[in-house]
C-alpha positions in Angstrom: 0.5 0.0 0.2 1.1 3.9 -0.2 0.3 6.4 1.6 1.4 9.7 0.5 0.1 13.3 1.4 1.2 13.0 4.2 1.2 15.3 7.5 4.3 16.6 9.1 2.8 14.7 12.1 2.5 11.8 10.6 3.1 9.3 13.3 3.4 8.9 17.2 4.9 11.5 18.8 6.9 9.5 22.2 6.1 13.7 24.0 4.0 16.1 23.4 6.6 18.7 22.3 8.7 16.2 21.5 10.6 16.6 17.8 11.9 13.6 15.3 14.5 13.1 14.4 14.6 10.7 10.9 18.4 8.9 10.2 18.4 7.4 6.7 21.2 4.6 7.1 22.0 2.4 9.9 26.0 1.9 10.7 28.6 3.8 11.5 27.8 7.1 10.8 24.0 7.3 11.0 23.4 5.5 14.2 26.5 7.2 16.0 24.8 10.7 15.7 21.3 8.6 16.5 23.1 7.4 20.0 25.0 10.4 20.4 21.7 12.6 19.9 19.9 10.4 22.4 22.5 11.1 25.0 22.0 14.4 24.4 17.7 14.8 25.0 15.6 11.9 26.1 12.4 10.8 24.5 10.2 12.9 25.3 12.0 15.8 24.1 13.3 13.9 20.7 11.8 11.2 18.8 14.5 9.3 16.9 13.3 7.1 13.6 16.2 5.3 12.0 15.9 3.4 8.8 18.6 0.3 7.5 17.6 -1.1 3.9 19.7 -3.9 5.3 19.9 -6.9 8.1 23.2 -5.3 10.0 23.7 -2.1 11.7 27.0 -0.6 13.6 28.9 -3.5 12.3 33.0 -2.6 10.8 32.7 -3.2 7.5 36.7 -2.9 7.2 37.0 -6.4 9.3 34.8 -8.1 6.0 38.2 -9.1 4.6 39.5 -10.8 7.7 36.0 -12.4 8.1 35.6 -13.5 4.5 39.6 -14.8 5.3 39.5 -16.7 8.6 41.0 -14.4 10.8 37.3 -13.6 12.5 35.5 -16.4 12.8 32.3 -15.3 13.8 29.7 -12.6 11.4 28.5 -10.9 14.4 31.8 -10.5 16.4 32.1 -7.9 13.0 28.6 -6.1 15.3 29.3 -3.5 17.7 25.5 -2.8 18.2 22.3 -4.4 17.6 19.0 -3.4 16.4 17.9 -4.5 19.5 20.1 -2.8 21.4 19.5 0.0 19.6 16.1 0.2 20.4 16.5 -0.9 24.3 17.9 2.5 23.8 14.5 4.4 22.8 15.7 4.8 18.5 12.9 3.5 16.6 15.3 1.5 14.4 13.3 0.1 10.9 15.2 -2.9 9.6 14.9 -3.7 6.1 13.5 0.0 5.1 14.4 0.9 2.4 14.3 4.9 1.6 13.3 6.0 -1.8 12.5 9.4 -1.7 13.8 12.8 0.8 10.8 15.8 -0.1 12.8 19.0 1.6 10.6 21.0 1.2 7.6 18.9 3.3 10.0 17.4 6.0 9.3 13.9 5.0 11.1 10.4 3.3 8.9 7.9 1.7 10.2 4.5 3.0 9.8 1.1 0.9 9.5 -2.3 3.1 12.2 -4.7 1.1 10.0 -7.6 2.2 6.8 -6.4 1.7 7.2 -3.7 -0.7 4.5 -1.6 1.8 5.8 2.0 1.6 4.8 5.4 3.9 6.2 8.6 4.4 6.9 10.2 7.5 7.6 13.0 8.2 10.7 14.6 10.1 12.2 17.7 12.1 15.6 16.9 11.6 17.1 14.3 9.0 20.2 13.0 9.0 21.7 11.5 5.5 24.1 8.4 6.7 23.6 6.0 3.3 27.3 5.4 2.5 29.0 4.2 0.0 28.3 2.1 -2.6 30.9 -0.7 -4.7 32.0 0.6 -8.3 30.7 -2.3 -10.7 32.1 -1.3 -14.0 29.6 -0.7 -16.9 31.2 -3.8 -19.0 28.8 -6.8 -20.3 29.1 -9.5 -16.9 29.3 -7.8 -14.3 26.2 -8.0 -12.5 27.4 -11.9 -13.4 26.2 -14.3 -10.6 30.0 -15.0 -8.7 31.0 -11.3 -9.1 31.5 -9.6 -5.9 31.4 -6.1 -4.0 32.5 -6.1 -0.9 31.4 -2.8 1.0 28.7 -4.1 3.8 27.5 -7.3 5.9 25.4 -8.4 3.3 27.8 -8.4 0.9 30.3 -10.6 2.7 27.9 -13.1 3.7 27.1 -13.5 -0.1 31.0 -13.9 -0.5 31.1 -16.4 2.2 28.6 -18.2 0.0 29.4 -17.8 -2.9 33.1 -19.6 -1.1 31.1 -22.5 0.3 29.0 -23.7 -3.1 31.8 -23.1 -5.8 34.1 -26.2 -6.5 36.8 -24.8 -8.8 39.2 -22.5 -6.8 40.2 -19.4 -9.4 39.7 -16.1 -7.8 40.1 -12.9 -9.5 40.1 -9.7 -7.6 39.8 -6.8 -9.7 41.7 -3.7 -8.5 44.5 -3.3 -6.4 43.5 -0.9 -3.6 42.9 -1.6 -0.1 40.1 -3.7 -0.1 41.8 -4.9 -3.4 44.7 -6.5 -1.4 42.5 -7.1 1.6 40.5 -9.3 -0.4 43.4 -10.9 -2.5 44.6 -12.3 1.2 41.7 -13.5 2.4 41.4 -15.0 -1.0 44.8 -16.8 -0.7 44.2 -18.1 2.7 40.5 -19.6 2.2 43.1 -21.9 -0.4 42.1 -19.9 -3.6 44.4 -19.4 -6.6 44.5 -15.9 -7.2 44.8 -13.5 -9.9 44.9 -9.3 -9.1 44.1 -7.4 -12.2 45.2 -3.9 -11.8 45.0 -0.4 -14.4 47.1 1.1 -12.4 51.3 0.6 -12.9 51.6 -0.9 -9.0 49.1 -2.1 -6.3 47.8 1.2 -3.4 47.7 3.5 -5.7 47.1 6.0 -2.7 51.0 5.0 -2.7 52.9 6.4 -5.1 54.1 3.7 -7.3 58.0 3.6 -5.9 55.9 2.4 -2.9 53.6 0.6 -4.4 56.3 -1.6 -5.7 57.0 -2.8 -2.8 53.5 -3.6 -1.7 53.8 -5.8 -5.5 56.9 -8.1 -4.4 55.1 -8.9 -1.2 51.7 -10.0 -2.9 53.8 -12.3 -5.4 56.0 -13.6 -2.3 52.1 -14.7 -0.6 51.6 -17.1 -3.9 49.3 -13.7 -5.5 50.0 -13.2 -9.4 49.9 -9.4 -10.2 48.5 -8.0 -13.1 50.0 -4.5 -13.1 48.3 -1.9 -16.1 45.2 -3.6 -17.3 42.3 -2.7 -18.0 39.5 -5.0 -17.7 36.7 -5.1 -21.3 34.4 -8.0 -19.9 33.7 -10.5 -17.4 32.8 -14.0 -19.2 30.0 -16.4 -18.8 29.4 -19.8 -18.7 26.6 -21.7 -19.5 24.9 -21.6 -16.6 25.4 -17.8 -16.5 28.3 -17.7 -14.0 31.1 -16.1 -14.1 34.1 -17.9 -15.9 36.4 -15.3 -17.1 37.8 -12.1 -16.8 39.2 -10.5 -19.9 41.6 -7.5 -20.3 43.0 -6.0 -23.7 45.8 -8.8 -23.4 44.6 -11.8 -22.0 41.7 -14.1 -20.5 42.0 -14.8 -16.6 39.9 -17.5 -15.4 37.7 -17.5 -13.1 35.4 -19.4 -10.7 34.6 -16.3 -8.4 35.8 -12.4 -9.1 35.8 -9.8 -6.6 35.5 -6.3 -7.3 37.7 -4.0 -5.4 38.0 -0.8 -7.6 36.4 1.7 -5.2 33.5 3.1 -4.1 31.1 6.3 -4.8 29.4 8.2 -2.7 25.4 6.9 -2.0 23.7 10.6 -2.4 21.0 9.5 -5.7 18.4 10.3 -2.7 19.9 13.1 -2.2 21.0 14.9 -5.7 17.4 13.7 -6.6 16.4 15.9 -3.5 17.7 19.2 -4.4 20.9 19.0 -2.4 24.7 20.1 -3.0 27.4 17.8 -4.3 31.1 17.6 -4.9 33.4 17.0 -7.4 33.3 13.4 -6.3 29.6 13.2 -5.7 29.5 12.8 -2.3 26.7 15.1 0.3 28.7 19.0 1.1 28.8 19.8 3.9 29.7 23.2 6.6 32.2 22.3 9.8 29.0 21.2 12.0 27.9 18.6 9.0 25.2 20.3 7.8 24.2 19.4 5.3 25.2 23.3 2.8 21.9 25.7 2.1 19.9 24.0 4.5 18.9 24.5 8.3 18.2 21.0 9.7 19.6 18.5 7.2 23.3 17.0 8.4 24.9 13.8 6.5 28.1 12.0 7.6 29.8 9.1 6.7 31.1 7.6 2.7 28.8 10.0 2.1 30.2 13.0 2.2 32.9 15.0 0.8 35.3 16.4 3.6 38.3 18.8 3.6 41.8 18.1 3.5 43.9 19.5 5.9 47.1 19.7 3.5 45.2 20.6 0.2 42.7 22.9 0.7 40.6 20.5 -1.1 37.3 18.8 -0.7 38.0 14.8 -1.0 36.2 11.5 -0.3 37.2 9.1 1.7 35.4 6.3 3.2 36.9 5.1 6.5 35.1 4.0 9.7 37.1 6.2 12.0 35.3 9.7 9.8 32.1 7.8 10.0 31.8 7.6 13.3 33.2 10.9 14.2 31.0 12.4 12.1 28.0 10.5 13.5 29.3 11.9 17.8 29.5 15.6 15.9 26.1 15.1 14.4 24.6 14.0 17.0 25.8 16.6 19.3 24.7 19.1 17.6 21.4 17.6 17.3 21.0 17.5 20.5 21.4 20.8 20.8 25.3 21.1 22.0 28.1 22.5 19.1 30.8 20.3 17.7 32.3 20.9 14.5 34.4 18.2 11.8 37.7 20.5 10.8 38.7 18.3 8.1 41.2 15.1 7.6 44.7 14.4 6.6 44.2 11.2 4.8 45.7 8.6 7.1 44.8 5.3 6.0 47.0 2.2 7.4 46.3 -1.8 5.6 48.2 -5.0 5.8 49.6 -8.0 2.9 50.9 -10.6 5.4 53.2 -9.4 7.5 53.8 -6.3 5.6 52.0 -2.9 6.8 51.3 -0.6 4.8 50.3 3.3 5.8 50.3 6.5 5.0 48.9 10.1 5.3 49.1 13.6 3.4 49.4 14.0 -0.3 51.1 11.7 -2.6 53.4 13.0 -5.1 50.6 13.5 -7.7 48.5 15.4 -5.4 51.1 18.0 -4.6 51.1 18.7 -8.3 47.6 19.1 -8.9 47.3 21.6 -6.3 50.2 23.4 -7.4 52.5 22.5 -4.7 56.8 22.8 -5.4 58.6 19.6 -2.9 61.4 18.1 -2.1 60.7 14.3 -1.8 62.6 11.4 0.3 63.0 8.0 1.0 65.3 6.2 3.7 65.8 2.9 4.7 65.8 1.8 8.4 64.9 -0.8 10.7 61.6 -1.3 13.2 64.4 -1.8 16.0 67.7 -1.3 17.1 69.6 -2.9 14.4 71.6 -5.0 17.1 68.4 -6.0 18.8 66.9 -9.3 17.5 64.0 -9.1 15.2 64.3 -5.7 13.8 63.4 -5.2 10.5 63.7 -2.7 7.6 61.2 -0.4 7.0 61.3 2.8 4.2 59.2 5.6 4.6 59.3 8.7 1.8 58.8 12.0 2.6 57.5 14.6 1.5 58.0 18.4 1.8 57.5 21.7 0.6 59.6 23.9 -1.1 61.0 26.8 0.8 58.7 26.5 3.4 59.7 22.8 4.8 55.4 22.8 5.7 55.3 18.3 6.0 53.3 17.1 2.8 53.1 13.4 3.5 54.1 10.4 4.3 54.4 7.0 2.8 55.9 3.6 5.6 55.9 0.3 4.0 57.9 -2.4 6.5 57.1 -5.0 9.2 55.8 -5.0 12.4 56.2 -1.3 13.7 56.5 0.1 10.7 52.1 1.2 10.2 51.4 3.2 13.7 54.3 5.0 12.8 52.2 6.7 10.7 50.3 8.8 13.2 53.5 10.8 14.4 53.7 12.5 10.7 49.6 12.8 10.8 49.8 14.8 14.0 52.7 17.0 12.8 50.4 17.4 9.2 47.6 18.1 11.5 49.9 21.0 13.5 51.4 22.3 10.3 54.9 21.8 11.6 57.7 21.9 9.0 60.5 18.8 8.4 62.8 20.8 10.6 60.5 21.2 13.5 59.4 17.2 13.4 63.9 16.5 13.5 63.0 18.0 17.6 60.0 16.3 18.4 60.9 13.8 21.7 59.6 10.5 20.5 59.6 6.7 22.9 63.2 5.4 22.2 64.1 1.7 24.0 65.9 -0.8 21.8 63.1 -3.2 21.3 60.9 -0.2 19.8 63.5 2.1 17.9 66.4 3.0 16.2 68.1 5.9 18.2 66.6 8.2 15.9 63.5 6.8 14.7 62.6 6.3 10.7 60.5 9.0 10.5 62.5 11.3 11.7 65.4 10.2 9.9 63.3 11.3 6.8 62.6 14.3 8.2 66.2 14.9 8.7 67.0 14.4 5.3 64.3 16.2 3.8 65.0 19.3 6.2 68.4 19.4 4.1 66.8 19.2 1.1 64.0 21.8 2.1 67.3 24.0 3.3 69.0 23.3 -0.5 66.6 24.6 -2.4 
């Protein structure tokens, strides 16, 4: 059935003067916003209605590759809070319910029950859009065939595991070599699959410069993964049963019993666009510092569906990370609840791994700096995770970019074994503080032989960069 023309008062209010907050999306940003707003205001002041089209809420999408690979044994270990736990906090959470339209002018949303198809309008006083992102599916034959999977939600992860359980063959092709592609390649190796990664870039991990990506390439091949770089997928072939059977590039054909798409995500902003809300160059919603949608008084947005300010380049960018989404939700919930909070921006910090190789970056790559017109000096150093004489000291490569003349830190990339990845946090703090590489050399970091050489690798890179800046 369809209920149209509903008034602003549609639905039961929990108190005579209560406002209604409607949240679209039940994962990190949406439910963090709902939970924080509930902490700020009780049900007699604020009614909260949340819509989630999937089967799960408040889960770690970042953990899906580790669940698929078997490092995490149970799906529910990835769930931080169940629908029942949210409802126990007086949040009217409606699962398997998809919002199909936002009517900003009349302050309402249309929602459809995924299972029954029934539709209804729900009015709001305040709206939070947390629709997330969707995996990019190439526009080519076979992209929607059975056996082809994107991995963005727990439902996606479960569908992939179901396919792996049914599939007799053991050949997997991963399309794309970003974070998800690399992590899924390792997960499938752990499942006993023969894995080929087809990547359009010169090296895996395009979030790194190619010289650092080469180190990841070598580690992946050491794990038994076949890397195919500089290759564009043109189509996916299917068999007589309609299932995928091969991935085709301009130069070759790679047999596949299962295909995983790891070519990135796009903001899920179709609803927002149809409602006339402002989108940026990357397709994400644009917000102010309070995470309020620009030009709107009572509409907020957060998580993977928004663009954020890059504090280093000064430009908007789209970064789909759970860390940002949870912070967005906290800011939104505080503001919706009558408090005050802001989200100033990001420096682009991320960390991942291939087997025991840790991969980290923050700030700008060389091509990022060039694109925004920055001139820079670049240095790369080799060091170790511990004092060289201490047992199990492992090699580490650090690349650092600094602005020419000023010496302002622009970016850091680190590839190494145990202890390498989280060192990027030193650089993330320095970037946020606007430090120069010269200032970084004086940082009072912790030292003992089991943890670091006397000169930490990040500081060695800063010293070398400072020398180059002084000479420029």
